C-alpha positions, 0 to 999 in steps of 0.5 A: 414929626410924621405919622404913618399913611398908606405904609409911608411916612407923611409929614405933619402934625400927628394931632391934626391927623388924630383929630381928622380920624376922630371926626371921620369916625363921628361922621361914619357913626352919624350916617349909620343905623348899626355898628356893622353899617358904620364899620367901613367908614370907621376903618377908613377914617382911622386907617386913612388918616393915621397911616395904617396899611390895612384894618379889620373889624371883628365880632364874636359869633354867638353860636360857637363863640369864635371871632369872625371878620365883619369888614376889611379896609386896605389902603392899596390894591396890592393889599387885596389878599389881606381881605381874602385871608382875613375874611376866611379866618375864624379865631377862638378867644385868646388866639391871634391878635383879635383873640388876645384883645378879646381875652385881655379886654384891652389894646394889644400892640405888636411891634414885630409881627414876624417874631411874635409867636401869637400872630396867626396870619404871620405868612400873610404879614410877611408877603404883604410886608406888614410889620406892626399891628394894633388892636383894641376893643369896642366896649359898652360898659363891660361888654365887648361889642367888637375889635378893631385891628390895624396893620402898618408896613413900617415898624412903630413903637406904642404912642400914648396919645394914639392909644388914648385916642383909640380908647376914646374912639372905642368908647364913642362907638360903644355909646353909638351901639347903646343908642342904636339898641335903645332905638331898636327896642323902641321900634320893637315896642311900638310895633308890638303896640300897633299889632295889639291895637289892631287885634283889639280894633283900637286906636290911639290919639294925642293932643298937640296943645300948641297947634290945637290939633288932634293926631290920630293913629291909622287904626283910629282913623279906620274905626271912624271911617277915615282913610289913612291920613284922612283925619285933619286933626281939628276938634270940629272935624272929629265931632262931625264924625260922631253921632249927635246922641253920642256928642251929647253924652 
C-alpha cells in the first residue's frame, strides 16, 4: 500500500503515516500558545506525513466576514507560487474550497480540481499540477475556528480512515483552542485583580500548609516595606515587620 508524499507515492503502511501525522499535530499544539502559532507545525505534520503537496490554514475576518489565509505550507520550492497566490486571496463563505467548508461545516473532497466549477484557484492548480484537494473545519463545539486545506499532485479518492483522522485532528485542535482561550481569560482576570489591588493599595497572600510558609504578592510586600521578593515567607519574619502593639491586637 502507499500514501501520497511530496506529490509522489511512498510505500508503507498508511496507518503508520496517519499516526505520525497525529503525533506531529500534538507536538505542534504542545509547543504553541495560540492556534495561529501552531498552524505552521500542524500543516507540516499533516502535509509532510500524508503526502500532500501544499496546504493552508484559513480563518474568518471578524470585520467583513471574508476568509483569509493565515499560514501556508508547501513541500517543494517550485510550489512557492501557491503561497504567493493563496495569501492574497480572500473568499466569502460559500466561495472556493475554504468557503464551501465554512458553509457546509464539514469536510470537502475535490477529486478533480480542473473540472470542479467551484474551484477559485483553478489556473494556479493547473500550473502547479495540483489534481486533488481536501479541506475540513476546525471546530469547537458548533463554532468554526478555521479551515485546513491540502492539495495533491496525484488523483485520489476519498478514504474513510483519512477523513476520520482529519475529523479527529480538527476536534483536537478545537480543544487546544478552548484551553488557550481559558488560559487567556484567566491571565486577563489576574491582571484586572492586580490593577485593582494596586489602585486600592492592597495585597494578597496565601499559606502553604505543607511547607509552612506564607506567599505574599509584590503589592503586600510594598505595604510592609519589603522589596519585590524580599519577604522570606516565615511567620516569624512577618511578625518582625508588625509593630508590637499590633501584634498583641
